[in-house]
Structures are given as C-alpha cells and as structure tokens.
C-alpha angles and dihedrals in degrees: 000000000000090000093054092044090054087055088058100259114143106225119175115235097236144014115211093223098049108012098171100027107043141044129173133196136178117228130191116289095043095283119150111211118198128193123197134186118249088263090062100032097098097092135061134175119207132169123240120222090274092054096255116147113240121192119214120193134178119220112264091224108076090209090065096051123104137175089247090228095303117136 
C-alpha cells in the first residue's frame, strides 16, 4: 500500500470485512480500485464493453494453472 500511497492514491488503512487481506480506494472517474493479499488474489471482476460483470478466477491448485497462451 505504501507504493500506491506514494503515487498519491488515498487508501484507507483497514476494511472491517477483511482488515489484513483487502483494501479499497476510489480513484477519479468513478473507478473503485481493490487490493487483495496473495491469499485472496485469485479472483477478478471486470466489465465487458456492454457493462456485463465477468468473473475471472485462477485455479486454486498451482499444478492446474497455466499461462493460457500468454507470453
């Protein structure tokens, strides 16, 4: 969090639901930016061009992960 705070992002110290694993901040343009610990960093939600929420998750078992063809 120190890195992002040095960049000027205002990130609260704690979140009542996940005090050591999650932080959230609002950035200009109405964007919510969320940071998770490595224990929680297996899931992401993005919006497609039509505004539909799409969940992206990595397999929990490291042996089943792949780079999905990305370099």
